[in-house]
Each structure stands twice: as C-alpha cells, then as structure tokens.
C-alpha positions, 0 to 999 in steps of 0.5 A: 846475530842469528842463532841456529839451534842444532839439536843432537839426539842419540838413537839406536844406531848412533847420533843425529842432529837437525836445526830446530829453527832453520831449514835443510840443516841435518847431520848423522854420525857414530859419535857426537864429534862425527855428527857435529862435523857432519852438520858443519859440512852440511852448512858449508855445502848449503852456503855454496848454493846460489843465493836463492837456495841458501837458507835465510839463517845462513845468510849473514852472521850467525852463531851455532848453539849445540843443544843436547838431549840429556842422554846424549849430553851425559854420554858425550861428557862421561869421560870428563864428568862422572855421574857422581860429580853431576849428582853433586852439582845437580842434587839429582840422585846418581842412580837416576842420572844413570837411567837418563844416560842409558836411555832407560828413562827420560828426564822431566823438563824440570830435571833437564833444566836442573842439569843445564843450570848446574852445568852453566853455573859450573862453566861460569865458575870455571871462566872466572878462574885464573892460574 
C-alpha cells in the first residue's frame, strides 16, 4: 500500500500542509483540524479528475501519514498533553519544549526524533491497555 506523507506546518496566519511525496496535494486552515479537512477535500477533488490527471499516488490503495513539525504537534495536542508530561516522557527540559511550541526555537533533528519516539512508545503502551 502506498503511503502519502502530509507535512503540517504552522505559520503566522494559520496552518498549511502539502504532500511530501505526491503532486498536487495541499491544504490550508486556521487550525490543524481545518488543514486536515482541507487536504482530504483536495484529495477527493483530485480523485474526481479523469484518469490521466489523477496523481499516481491516489490511484489504488493508499494510506495518509500526517507528519507534523514540532511546533504544530505541540500546539495541536496542548489540550491533551501538558508540556510537563511531554518533558517527563522525553527527558527534554520543559522550558525548551515551550520554546519549541511557541516557535521561538526550532528543535534539532535529534530532539524532534526524541519527541516522536517518546510519543510512539506511549501510543504502544496505550494500545496494550485493556479495561
């Protein structure tokens, strides 16, 4: 199955998104939810074109992977994860996380990977819970 990687980034006026590995797939919005909805609408419009104008990535089965920049991820999930909780999970100083969330500083690739790995580990632990 093909994987379409959509990068969501936060800018001064809202959020934007584009497919890293497919043509013609873009979105904008005031919130992450808006930009995701806009990307999905864009995909539906593209799929309605005649066969020769549909991007190859949208032909057949595909999976959408939502990729965030660190600033957007921290902003999007701030109502769910506190900076204190993310600091505990990652071992990254809370003040530094606040700088990333505000856009004051950009994390190095190793820091971004550390955040991603910690969240994936948490996700795996949550999937293993039964109530």
